[in-house]
MARSE-477665 format. One line per 8 residues: number of its first residue (from 1); their letters; for each residue x, y, z of N, C-alpha, C. Coordinates in steps of 0.05 Angstrom, whole numbers. Each point is the difference from the previous one (the first is absolute). Last residue first. Layout:
// residues N
NUM = A = X/Y/Z/X/Y/Z/X/Y/Z ~ ...
***
This chain:
// residues 35
35 = DVASAVTV = 2513/-851/-141/10/28/1/13/5/-27 ~ -28/-86/11/-24/17/0/9/30/0 ~ 67/-65/9/-11/-1/-27/-24/19/-3 ~ 38/-14/85/17/17/-16/-9/1/-29 ~ -45/-58/59/-5/28/8/17/19/-17 ~ 13/-92/-13/-26/8/-10/-6/29/7 ~ 78/-39/35/3/4/-29/-27/9/-12 ~ 0/-21/91/17/24/-4/2/5/-30
27 = RRAGRVMR = -42/-79/28/-18/23/6/15/26/-6 ~ 48/-80/-7/-19/3/-22/-18/24/4 ~ 59/-23/68/15/11/-22/-19/4/-24 ~ -35/-42/76/5/28/6/15/13/-24 ~ -16/-92/-4/-25/14/-2/4/30/4 ~ 73/-57/14/-6/2/-29/-26/16/-4 ~ 25/-18/89/19/18/-12/-6/4/-30 ~ -50/-63/48/-7/27/9/18/21/-13
19 = VHSGSQRA = 20/-90/-14/-25/7/-14/-8/28/7 ~ 72/-35/47/8/4/-28/-25/9/-16 ~ -12/-26/89/12/27/-1/9/6/-29 ~ -35/-85/14/-21/19/6/11/29/-2 ~ 59/-74/-8/-16/4/-24/-22/21/4 ~ 52/-23/75/17/13/-20/-16/5/-26 ~ -41/-48/69/3/28/9/16/15/-21 ~ -11/-92/-11/-26/13/-4/3/30/6
11 = VSFGLREL = 74/-54/18/-4/2/-29/-26/15/-6 ~ 19/-21/90/18/20/-10/-3/5/-30 ~ -50/-70/39/-10/26/10/18/23/-10 ~ 24/-90/-19/-23/9/-16/-10/27/9 ~ 70/-38/50/9/7/-27/-23/9/-17 ~ -20/-31/86/14/26/2/10/8/-28 ~ -40/-84/8/-20/21/3/13/28/1 ~ 57/-75/-2/-14/3/-26/-21/22/2
3 = ASM = 47/-24/78/17/15/-18/-14/5/-27 ~ -65/-12/83/22/-16/-12/17/18/-19 ~ -60/23/92/1/5/-29/24/-15/-12
***
């Protein structure tokens, strides 16, 4: 694995976890709005 591939992999993993976090936060706000 080259350094460039490793960098792209870490960036993709970070953005993926960020999207998951944002999606989870949005679900929490929607659930609280329904309540």
